[in-house]
PDB file with one MODEL, atoms N, CA, C and O in Angstrom:
MODEL        1
ATOM      1  N   MET A   1       0.881  -1.133  -0.083  1.00  0.00           N
ATOM      2  CA  MET A   1       0.030   0.042   0.082  1.00  0.00           C
ATOM      3  C   MET A   1       0.966   1.145   0.382  1.00  0.00           C
ATOM      4  O   MET A   1       1.692   1.314   1.362  1.00  0.00           O
ATOM      5  N   ASN A   2       0.757   1.985  -0.872  1.00  0.00           N
ATOM      6  CA  ASN A   2       1.377   3.422  -0.837  1.00  0.00           C
ATOM      7  C   ASN A   2       0.642   4.512  -0.226  1.00  0.00           C
ATOM      8  O   ASN A   2      -0.564   4.316  -0.079  1.00  0.00           O
ATOM      9  N   THR A   3       1.127   5.634   0.164  1.00  0.00           N
ATOM     10  CA  THR A   3       0.297   6.532   0.610  1.00  0.00           C
ATOM     11  C   THR A   3       0.374   7.790  -0.386  1.00  0.00           C
ATOM     12  O   THR A   3       1.407   8.317  -0.801  1.00  0.00           O
ATOM     13  N   ASP A   4      -1.475   8.297  -0.790  1.00  0.00           N
ATOM     14  CA  ASP A   4      -1.659   9.041  -1.544  1.00  0.00           C
ATOM     15  C   ASP A   4      -0.950  10.751  -0.967  1.00  0.00           C
ATOM     16  O   ASP A   4      -1.462  11.427  -0.075  1.00  0.00           O
ATOM     17  N   LYS A   5       0.220  11.106  -1.706  1.00  0.00           N
ATOM     18  CA  LYS A   5       0.816  12.248  -0.878  1.00  0.00           C
ATOM     19  C   LYS A   5      -0.234  13.522  -1.033  1.00  0.00           C
ATOM     20  O   LYS A   5      -0.361  14.374  -0.153  1.00  0.00           O
ATOM     21  N   GLU A   6      -0.870  13.526  -2.117  1.00  0.00           N
ATOM     22  CA  GLU A   6      -1.460  14.998  -2.518  1.00  0.00           C
ATOM     23  C   GLU A   6      -2.793  14.727  -1.301  1.00  0.00           C
ATOM     24  O   GLU A   6      -3.319  15.688  -0.740  1.00  0.00           O
ATOM     25  N   LEU A   7      -3.050  13.845  -1.130  1.00  0.00           N
ATOM     26  CA  LEU A   7      -4.258  13.650  -0.023  1.00  0.00           C
ATOM     27  C   LEU A   7      -3.881  13.828   1.343  1.00  0.00           C
ATOM     28  O   LEU A   7      -4.654  14.338   2.155  1.00  0.00           O
ATOM     29  N   LEU A   8      -2.541  13.369   1.689  1.00  0.00           N
ATOM     30  CA  LEU A   8      -2.002  13.789   2.867  1.00  0.00           C
ATOM     31  C   LEU A   8      -1.910  14.894   2.915  1.00  0.00           C
ATOM     32  O   LEU A   8      -2.551  15.465   3.797  1.00  0.00           O
ATOM     33  N   ILE A   9      -1.083  15.681   2.002  1.00  0.00           N
ATOM     34  CA  ILE A   9      -0.791  17.287   2.021  1.00  0.00           C
ATOM     35  C   ILE A   9      -2.232  17.690   2.554  1.00  0.00           C
ATOM     36  O   ILE A   9      -2.453  18.140   3.678  1.00  0.00           O
ATOM     37  N   ARG A  10      -3.198  17.450   1.542  1.00  0.00           N
ATOM     38  CA  ARG A  10      -4.615  18.620   2.107  1.00  0.00           C
ATOM     39  C   ARG A  10      -5.108  18.019   3.301  1.00  0.00           C
ATOM     40  O   ARG A  10      -5.533  18.961   3.970  1.00  0.00           O
ATOM     41  N   GLY A  11      -5.307  16.786   4.030  1.00  0.00           N
ATOM     42  CA  GLY A  11      -5.428  16.676   5.277  1.00  0.00           C
ATOM     43  C   GLY A  11      -4.533  17.352   5.953  1.00  0.00           C
ATOM     44  O   GLY A  11      -4.993  18.009   6.886  1.00  0.00           O
ATOM     45  N   ILE A  12      -3.369  17.403   5.777  1.00  0.00           N
ATOM     46  CA  ILE A  12      -2.363  17.940   7.018  1.00  0.00           C
ATOM     47  C   ILE A  12      -2.677  19.763   6.960  1.00  0.00           C
ATOM     48  O   ILE A  12      -2.716  20.433   7.992  1.00  0.00           O
ATOM     49  N   ARG A  13      -2.848  20.262   5.785  1.00  0.00           N
ATOM     50  CA  ARG A  13      -3.029  21.398   5.765  1.00  0.00           C
ATOM     51  C   ARG A  13      -4.430  21.780   6.384  1.00  0.00           C
ATOM     52  O   ARG A  13      -4.541  22.886   6.914  1.00  0.00           O
ATOM     53  N   MET A  14      -5.519  20.905   6.339  1.00  0.00           N
ATOM     54  CA  MET A  14      -6.941  21.222   7.020  1.00  0.00           C
ATOM     55  C   MET A  14      -6.555  21.279   8.277  1.00  0.00           C
ATOM     56  O   MET A  14      -6.977  22.222   8.947  1.00  0.00           O
ATOM     57  N   MET A  15      -5.709  20.336   8.867  1.00  0.00           N
ATOM     58  CA  MET A  15      -5.305  20.414  10.267  1.00  0.00           C
ATOM     59  C   MET A  15      -4.803  21.479  10.583  1.00  0.00           C
ATOM     60  O   MET A  15      -5.266  21.984  11.606  1.00  0.00           O
ATOM     61  N   ALA A  16      -3.818  22.147   9.946  1.00  0.00           N
ATOM     62  CA  ALA A  16      -3.464  23.328  10.360  1.00  0.00           C
ATOM     63  C   ALA A  16      -4.459  24.388  10.393  1.00  0.00           C
ATOM     64  O   ALA A  16      -4.201  25.382  11.070  1.00  0.00           O
ATOM     65  N   VAL A  17      -5.689  24.313   9.685  1.00  0.00           N
ATOM     66  CA  VAL A  17      -6.330  25.784   9.703  1.00  0.00           C
ATOM     67  C   VAL A  17      -7.351  25.248  10.826  1.00  0.00           C
ATOM     68  O   VAL A  17      -8.112  26.082  11.317  1.00  0.00           O
ATOM     69  N   THR A  18      -7.408  24.160  11.185  1.00  0.00           N
ATOM     70  CA  THR A  18      -8.401  23.475  12.306  1.00  0.00           C
ATOM     71  C   THR A  18      -7.676  24.203  13.732  1.00  0.00           C
ATOM     72  O   THR A  18      -8.202  24.686  14.735  1.00  0.00           O
ATOM     73  N   ALA A  19      -6.188  24.040  13.316  1.00  0.00           N
ATOM     74  CA  ALA A  19      -5.377  24.374  14.688  1.00  0.00           C
ATOM     75  C   ALA A  19      -5.608  26.151  14.995  1.00  0.00           C
ATOM     76  O   ALA A  19      -5.571  26.615  16.135  1.00  0.00           O
ATOM     77  N   VAL A  20      -5.785  26.783  14.060  1.00  0.00           N
ATOM     78  CA  VAL A  20      -5.773  28.002  13.801  1.00  0.00           C
ATOM     79  C   VAL A  20      -6.879  28.560  14.502  1.00  0.00           C
ATOM     80  O   VAL A  20      -6.749  29.594  15.158  1.00  0.00           O
ATOM     81  N   LEU A  21      -8.278  27.768  14.382  1.00  0.00           N
ATOM     82  CA  LEU A  21      -9.655  28.052  14.155  1.00  0.00           C
ATOM     83  C   LEU A  21      -9.691  27.733  15.948  1.00  0.00           C
ATOM     84  O   LEU A  21     -10.382  28.381  16.734  1.00  0.00           O
ATOM     85  N   MET A  22      -8.861  26.693  16.291  1.00  0.00           N
ATOM     86  CA  MET A  22      -9.015  26.471  17.729  1.00  0.00           C
ATOM     87  C   MET A  22      -8.769  26.983  19.043  1.00  0.00           C
ATOM     88  O   MET A  22      -9.172  26.694  20.169  1.00  0.00           O
ATOM     89  N   PHE A  23      -7.836  27.991  18.469  1.00  0.00           N
ATOM     90  CA  PHE A  23      -7.146  29.525  19.260  1.00  0.00           C
ATOM     91  C   PHE A  23      -8.251  30.739  18.739  1.00  0.00           C
ATOM     92  O   PHE A  23      -8.763  31.434  19.616  1.00  0.00           O
ATOM     93  N   ILE A  24      -8.506  30.913  17.719  1.00  0.00           N
ATOM     94  CA  ILE A  24      -9.590  31.620  17.675  1.00  0.00           C
ATOM     95  C   ILE A  24     -10.854  31.964  18.104  1.00  0.00           C
ATOM     96  O   ILE A  24     -11.302  32.988  18.619  1.00  0.00           O
ATOM     97  N   GLY A  25     -11.481  30.600  17.702  1.00  0.00           N
ATOM     98  CA  GLY A  25     -12.952  30.870  18.341  1.00  0.00           C
ATOM     99  C   GLY A  25     -12.999  30.774  19.767  1.00  0.00           C
ATOM    100  O   GLY A  25     -13.977  31.346  20.247  1.00  0.00           O
ATOM    101  N   PRO A  26     -12.335  30.294  20.481  1.00  0.00           N
ATOM    102  CA  PRO A  26     -12.534  30.426  22.239  1.00  0.00           C
ATOM    103  C   PRO A  26     -12.159  31.956  22.684  1.00  0.00           C
ATOM    104  O   PRO A  26     -12.518  32.534  23.710  1.00  0.00           O
ATOM    105  N   THR A  27     -11.289  32.476  21.565  1.00  0.00           N
ATOM    106  CA  THR A  27     -10.560  34.004  22.087  1.00  0.00           C
ATOM    107  C   THR A  27     -11.692  34.853  21.362  1.00  0.00           C
ATOM    108  O   THR A  27     -11.891  35.957  21.867  1.00  0.00           O
ATOM    109  N   VAL A  28     -12.200  34.630  20.636  1.00  0.00           N
ATOM    110  CA  VAL A  28     -13.492  35.371  19.981  1.00  0.00           C
ATOM    111  C   VAL A  28     -14.594  35.377  21.209  1.00  0.00           C
ATOM    112  O   VAL A  28     -14.964  36.379  21.820  1.00  0.00           O
ATOM    113  N   ILE A  29     -14.971  34.201  21.394  1.00  0.00           N
ATOM    114  CA  ILE A  29     -16.031  33.912  22.642  1.00  0.00           C
ATOM    115  C   ILE A  29     -15.581  34.644  23.736  1.00  0.00           C
ATOM    116  O   ILE A  29     -16.342  35.384  24.360  1.00  0.00           O
ATOM    117  N   TYR A  30     -14.306  34.488  24.043  1.00  0.00           N
ATOM    118  CA  TYR A  30     -14.073  35.402  25.540  1.00  0.00           C
ATOM    119  C   TYR A  30     -14.198  36.754  25.673  1.00  0.00           C
ATOM    120  O   TYR A  30     -14.592  37.395  26.648  1.00  0.00           O
ATOM    121  N   GLN A  31     -13.620  37.337  24.011  1.00  0.00           N
ATOM    122  CA  GLN A  31     -13.530  38.846  23.895  1.00  0.00           C
ATOM    123  C   GLN A  31     -15.336  38.948  24.083  1.00  0.00           C
ATOM    124  O   GLN A  31     -15.766  39.591  25.041  1.00  0.00           O
ATOM    125  N   ALA A  32     -16.252  38.323  23.178  1.00  0.00           N
ATOM    126  CA  ALA A  32     -17.354  38.752  23.396  1.00  0.00           C
ATOM    127  C   ALA A  32     -17.913  38.826  24.777  1.00  0.00           C
ATOM    128  O   ALA A  32     -18.477  39.897  25.002  1.00  0.00           O
ATOM    129  N   PHE A  33     -17.905  37.898  25.845  1.00  0.00           N
ATOM    130  CA  PHE A  33     -18.027  37.884  26.935  1.00  0.00           C
ATOM    131  C   PHE A  33     -17.553  38.793  27.823  1.00  0.00           C
ATOM    132  O   PHE A  33     -18.015  38.939  28.955  1.00  0.00           O
ATOM    133  N   LYS A  34     -16.683  39.388  27.378  1.00  0.00           N
ATOM    134  CA  LYS A  34     -15.986  40.463  28.597  1.00  0.00           C
ATOM    135  C   LYS A  34     -16.573  41.472  27.924  1.00  0.00           C
ATOM    136  O   LYS A  34     -16.455  42.490  28.607  1.00  0.00           O
ATOM    137  N   ASN A  35     -17.256  41.730  26.727  1.00  0.00           N
ATOM    138  CA  ASN A  35     -18.002  42.869  26.648  1.00  0.00           C
ATOM    139  C   ASN A  35     -19.713  42.847  26.395  1.00  0.00           C
ATOM    140  O   ASN A  35     -20.309  43.525  25.558  1.00  0.00           O
ATOM    141  N   GLN A  36     -20.116  42.199  27.038  1.00  0.00           N
ATOM    142  CA  GLN A  36     -21.586  42.105  27.351  1.00  0.00           C
ATOM    143  C   GLN A  36     -22.376  43.464  26.946  1.00  0.00           C
ATOM    144  O   GLN A  36     -23.131  43.306  25.986  1.00  0.00           O
ATOM    145  N   GLU A  37     -22.352  44.423  27.352  1.00  0.00           N
ATOM    146  CA  GLU A  37     -22.861  45.602  27.008  1.00  0.00           C
ATOM    147  C   GLU A  37     -22.531  46.232  25.827  1.00  0.00           C
ATOM    148  O   GLU A  37     -23.224  47.217  25.573  1.00  0.00           O
ATOM    149  N   HIS A  38     -21.696  45.956  25.057  1.00  0.00           N
ATOM    150  CA  HIS A  38     -21.611  46.221  23.740  1.00  0.00           C
ATOM    151  C   HIS A  38     -22.590  45.807  22.718  1.00  0.00           C
ATOM    152  O   HIS A  38     -23.046  44.664  22.755  1.00  0.00           O
ATOM    153  N   PHE A  39     -22.906  46.546  21.916  1.00  0.00           N
ATOM    154  CA  PHE A  39     -24.068  46.408  20.498  1.00  0.00           C
ATOM    155  C   PHE A  39     -23.715  45.307  19.748  1.00  0.00           C
ATOM    156  O   PHE A  39     -24.523  44.616  19.126  1.00  0.00           O
ATOM    157  N   LEU A  40     -22.054  45.058  19.814  1.00  0.00           N
ATOM    158  CA  LEU A  40     -21.871  43.963  18.912  1.00  0.00           C
ATOM    159  C   LEU A  40     -21.615  42.365  19.638  1.00  0.00           C
ATOM    160  O   LEU A  40     -21.064  41.404  19.101  1.00  0.00           O
ATOM    161  N   PHE A  41     -22.119  42.430  20.818  1.00  0.00           N
ATOM    162  CA  PHE A  41     -21.839  41.642  21.563  1.00  0.00           C
ATOM    163  C   PHE A  41     -22.553  40.235  20.923  1.00  0.00           C
ATOM    164  O   PHE A  41     -21.885  39.205  21.014  1.00  0.00           O
ATOM    165  N   TYR A  42     -23.725  40.172  20.359  1.00  0.00           N
ATOM    166  CA  TYR A  42     -24.250  38.796  19.632  1.00  0.00           C
ATOM    167  C   TYR A  42     -23.501  38.539  18.647  1.00  0.00           C
ATOM    168  O   TYR A  42     -22.765  37.552  18.656  1.00  0.00           O
ATOM    169  N   PRO A  43     -23.564  39.384  17.630  1.00  0.00           N
ATOM    170  CA  PRO A  43     -22.635  39.222  16.520  1.00  0.00           C
ATOM    171  C   PRO A  43     -21.399  38.174  16.566  1.00  0.00           C
ATOM    172  O   PRO A  43     -21.201  37.163  15.892  1.00  0.00           O
ATOM    173  N   VAL A  44     -20.558  38.834  17.710  1.00  0.00           N
ATOM    174  CA  VAL A  44     -19.468  38.500  18.102  1.00  0.00           C
ATOM    175  C   VAL A  44     -19.052  37.087  18.761  1.00  0.00           C
ATOM    176  O   VAL A  44     -18.032  36.407  18.654  1.00  0.00           O
ATOM    177  N   LEU A  45     -20.414  36.897  19.584  1.00  0.00           N
ATOM    178  CA  LEU A  45     -20.460  35.722  20.203  1.00  0.00           C
ATOM    179  C   LEU A  45     -21.169  34.520  19.032  1.00  0.00           C
ATOM    180  O   LEU A  45     -21.076  33.321  19.294  1.00  0.00           O
ATOM    181  N   ILE A  46     -21.689  34.874  18.075  1.00  0.00           N
ATOM    182  CA  ILE A  46     -22.483  34.113  17.293  1.00  0.00           C
ATOM    183  C   ILE A  46     -20.966  33.650  15.965  1.00  0.00           C
ATOM    184  O   ILE A  46     -20.938  32.675  15.214  1.00  0.00           O
ATOM    185  N   ALA A  47     -19.892  34.772  16.115  1.00  0.00           N
ATOM    186  CA  ALA A  47     -18.860  34.484  15.108  1.00  0.00           C
ATOM    187  C   ALA A  47     -18.153  33.258  15.750  1.00  0.00           C
ATOM    188  O   ALA A  47     -17.861  32.170  15.252  1.00  0.00           O
ATOM    189  N   GLY A  48     -17.973  33.725  16.937  1.00  0.00           N
ATOM    190  CA  GLY A  48     -16.889  32.743  17.770  1.00  0.00           C
ATOM    191  C   GLY A  48     -17.583  31.312  18.044  1.00  0.00           C
ATOM    192  O   GLY A  48     -16.948  30.273  17.866  1.00  0.00           O
ATOM    193  N   ILE A  49     -18.886  31.316  18.477  1.00  0.00           N
ATOM    194  CA  ILE A  49     -19.311  29.802  18.035  1.00  0.00           C
ATOM    195  C   ILE A  49     -19.264  29.086  17.165  1.00  0.00           C
ATOM    196  O   ILE A  49     -19.121  27.885  17.393  1.00  0.00           O
ATOM    197  N   PHE A  50     -19.390  29.677  15.571  1.00  0.00           N
ATOM    198  CA  PHE A  50     -19.040  29.411  14.528  1.00  0.00           C
ATOM    199  C   PHE A  50     -18.006  29.074  14.066  1.00  0.00           C
ATOM    200  O   PHE A  50     -18.030  28.176  13.224  1.00  0.00           O
ATOM    201  N   PHE A  51     -16.807  29.640  14.431  1.00  0.00           N
ATOM    202  CA  PHE A  51     -15.438  29.310  14.454  1.00  0.00           C
ATOM    203  C   PHE A  51     -15.136  28.145  15.355  1.00  0.00           C
ATOM    204  O   PHE A  51     -14.501  27.226  14.838  1.00  0.00           O
ATOM    205  N   SER A  52     -15.481  28.032  16.608  1.00  0.00           N
ATOM    206  CA  SER A  52     -15.517  27.104  17.122  1.00  0.00           C
ATOM    207  C   SER A  52     -15.897  25.589  16.538  1.00  0.00           C
ATOM    208  O   SER A  52     -15.193  24.579  16.515  1.00  0.00           O
ATOM    209  N   ILE A  53     -17.216  25.787  16.092  1.00  0.00           N
ATOM    210  CA  ILE A  53     -18.215  24.552  15.165  1.00  0.00           C
ATOM    211  C   ILE A  53     -17.075  24.385  14.075  1.00  0.00           C
ATOM    212  O   ILE A  53     -16.551  23.276  13.971  1.00  0.00           O
ATOM    213  N   LEU A  54     -16.788  25.110  13.505  1.00  0.00           N
ATOM    214  CA  LEU A  54     -16.041  25.058  12.311  1.00  0.00           C
ATOM    215  C   LEU A  54     -14.478  24.291  12.361  1.00  0.00           C
ATOM    216  O   LEU A  54     -13.909  23.798  11.388  1.00  0.00           O
ATOM    217  N   ALA A  55     -14.011  24.335  13.642  1.00  0.00           N
ATOM    218  CA  ALA A  55     -12.858  23.985  13.897  1.00  0.00           C
ATOM    219  C   ALA A  55     -12.917  22.181  14.405  1.00  0.00           C
ATOM    220  O   ALA A  55     -12.015  21.348  14.315  1.00  0.00           O
ATOM    221  N   ILE A  56     -14.292  22.022  14.927  1.00  0.00           N
ATOM    222  CA  ILE A  56     -14.877  20.643  15.099  1.00  0.00           C
ATOM    223  C   ILE A  56     -15.016  19.943  13.897  1.00  0.00           C
ATOM    224  O   ILE A  56     -14.390  18.895  13.738  1.00  0.00           O
ATOM    225  N   VAL A  57     -15.834  20.433  12.939  1.00  0.00           N
ATOM    226  CA  VAL A  57     -15.926  19.922  11.366  1.00  0.00           C
ATOM    227  C   VAL A  57     -14.783  19.991  10.893  1.00  0.00           C
ATOM    228  O   VAL A  57     -14.551  18.924  10.325  1.00  0.00           O
ATOM    229  N   LEU A  58     -13.873  20.731  10.816  1.00  0.00           N
ATOM    230  CA  LEU A  58     -12.588  20.647  10.152  1.00  0.00           C
ATOM    231  C   LEU A  58     -11.419  19.369  10.847  1.00  0.00           C
ATOM    232  O   LEU A  58     -10.648  18.553  10.343  1.00  0.00           O
ATOM    233  N   ALA A  59     -11.740  19.682  12.004  1.00  0.00           N
ATOM    234  CA  ALA A  59     -10.800  18.519  12.473  1.00  0.00           C
ATOM    235  C   ALA A  59     -10.852  16.805  12.194  1.00  0.00           C
ATOM    236  O   ALA A  59      -9.842  16.116  12.050  1.00  0.00           O
ATOM    237  N   PHE A  60     -12.412  16.240  12.151  1.00  0.00           N
ATOM    238  CA  PHE A  60     -12.951  15.568  11.644  1.00  0.00           C
ATOM    239  C   PHE A  60     -12.579  14.763  10.121  1.00  0.00           C
ATOM    240  O   PHE A  60     -12.252  13.640   9.738  1.00  0.00           O
ATOM    241  N   LYS A  61     -12.902  16.330   9.461  1.00  0.00           N
ATOM    242  CA  LYS A  61     -12.547  15.993   7.925  1.00  0.00           C
ATOM    243  C   LYS A  61     -11.425  15.932   7.702  1.00  0.00           C
ATOM    244  O   LYS A  61     -11.129  15.029   6.920  1.00  0.00           O
ATOM    245  N   GLY A  62     -10.423  16.677   8.155  1.00  0.00           N
ATOM    246  CA  GLY A  62      -8.765  16.576   7.920  1.00  0.00           C
ATOM    247  C   GLY A  62      -8.162  15.160   8.681  1.00  0.00           C
ATOM    248  O   GLY A  62      -7.262  14.428   8.269  1.00  0.00           O
ATOM    249  N   LEU A  63      -8.932  15.036   9.869  1.00  0.00           N
ATOM    250  CA  LEU A  63      -8.418  13.649  10.210  1.00  0.00           C
ATOM    251  C   LEU A  63      -8.963  12.116   9.337  1.00  0.00           C
ATOM    252  O   LEU A  63      -8.471  11.018   9.073  1.00  0.00           O
ATOM    253  N   ASN A  64      -9.978  12.677   9.160  1.00  0.00           N
ATOM    254  CA  ASN A  64     -10.557  11.301   7.859  1.00  0.00           C
ATOM    255  C   ASN A  64      -9.461  11.474   6.317  1.00  0.00           C
ATOM    256  O   ASN A  64      -8.659  10.603   5.980  1.00  0.00           O
ATOM    257  N   THR A  65      -9.639  12.524   5.714  1.00  0.00           N
ATOM    258  CA  THR A  65      -8.396  13.070   4.722  1.00  0.00           C
ATOM    259  C   THR A  65      -7.150  12.187   5.047  1.00  0.00           C
ATOM    260  O   THR A  65      -6.821  11.310   4.248  1.00  0.00           O
ATOM    261  N   VAL A  66      -6.449  12.396   6.198  1.00  0.00           N
ATOM    262  CA  VAL A  66      -5.546  11.815   6.546  1.00  0.00           C
ATOM    263  C   VAL A  66      -5.381  10.220   6.414  1.00  0.00           C
ATOM    264  O   VAL A  66      -4.631   9.490   5.766  1.00  0.00           O
ATOM    265  N   MET A  67      -6.699   9.967   7.563  1.00  0.00           N
ATOM    266  CA  MET A  67      -6.382   8.504   7.488  1.00  0.00           C
ATOM    267  C   MET A  67      -6.635   7.506   6.169  1.00  0.00           C
ATOM    268  O   MET A  67      -6.243   6.363   5.934  1.00  0.00           O
ATOM    269  N   ASN A  68      -7.464   8.443   5.411  1.00  0.00           N
ATOM    270  CA  ASN A  68      -7.756   7.808   3.656  1.00  0.00           C
ATOM    271  C   ASN A  68      -6.570   8.024   2.925  1.00  0.00           C
ATOM    272  O   ASN A  68      -6.412   7.069   2.165  1.00  0.00           O
ATOM    273  N   SER A  69      -5.849   8.687   2.839  1.00  0.00           N
ATOM    274  CA  SER A  69      -4.296   8.574   2.253  1.00  0.00           C
ATOM    275  C   SER A  69      -3.493   7.742   2.762  1.00  0.00           C
ATOM    276  O   SER A  69      -2.699   7.156   2.026  1.00  0.00           O
ATOM    277  N   VAL A  70      -3.521   7.490   4.219  1.00  0.00           N
ATOM    278  CA  VAL A  70      -2.477   6.264   4.480  1.00  0.00           C
ATOM    279  C   VAL A  70      -3.339   5.116   4.129  1.00  0.00           C
ATOM    280  O   VAL A  70      -2.918   4.387   3.232  1.00  0.00           O
ATOM    281  N   PHE A  71      -4.341   4.861   4.616  1.00  0.00           N
ATOM    282  CA  PHE A  71      -4.964   3.599   4.706  1.00  0.00           C
ATOM    283  C   PHE A  71      -6.021   3.131   3.325  1.00  0.00           C
ATOM    284  O   PHE A  71      -6.521   2.020   3.151  1.00  0.00           O
ATOM    285  N   GLY A  72      -6.133   4.099   2.629  1.00  0.00           N
ATOM    286  CA  GLY A  72      -7.141   4.064   1.409  1.00  0.00           C
ATOM    287  C   GLY A  72      -8.465   4.175   1.357  1.00  0.00           C
ATOM    288  O   GLY A  72      -8.825   3.817   2.478  1.00  0.00           O
ATOM    289  N   LYS A  73      -9.497   4.479   0.681  1.00  0.00           N
ATOM    290  CA  LYS A  73     -10.375   4.530   0.964  1.00  0.00           C
ATOM    291  C   LYS A  73     -10.863   3.272   1.247  1.00  0.00           C
ATOM    292  O   LYS A  73     -10.486   2.328   0.551  1.00  0.00           O
ATOM    293  N   ARG A  74     -11.899   3.044   2.458  1.00  0.00           N
ATOM    294  CA  ARG A  74     -12.764   1.809   2.699  1.00  0.00           C
ATOM    295  C   ARG A  74     -13.883   1.161   2.026  1.00  0.00           C
ATOM    296  O   ARG A  74     -14.913   1.724   1.656  1.00  0.00           O
ATOM    297  N   GLN A  75     -13.553  -0.221   1.886  1.00  0.00           N
ATOM    298  CA  GLN A  75     -14.570  -0.668   0.652  1.00  0.00           C
ATOM    299  C   GLN A  75     -15.888  -1.022   1.171  1.00  0.00           C
ATOM    300  O   GLN A  75     -15.941  -1.823   2.104  1.00  0.00           O
ATOM    301  N   LYS A  76     -16.949  -0.529   0.688  1.00  0.00           N
ATOM    302  CA  LYS A  76     -18.365  -1.121   1.631  1.00  0.00           C
ATOM    303  C   LYS A  76     -19.002  -2.544   1.153  1.00  0.00           C
ATOM    304  O   LYS A  76     -19.972  -3.017   1.746  1.00  0.00           O
TER     305      LYS A  76
ENDMDL
END
């Protein structure tokens, strides 16, 4: 079995974006809760939650891509 290098690079790139979003999401949520009286509280909070959910989704997709590149697609 050979590793699909292009697919592996795409998966690693996705995991790198995930790592960045794992820091951005909670930071934005924290900043939103620090400024609860500000009129942009809800949009900033929603953006932070969106970044956090996106990090989780990309982590699963990136890990799945890396696993597919190493072990190949699963036969049904």
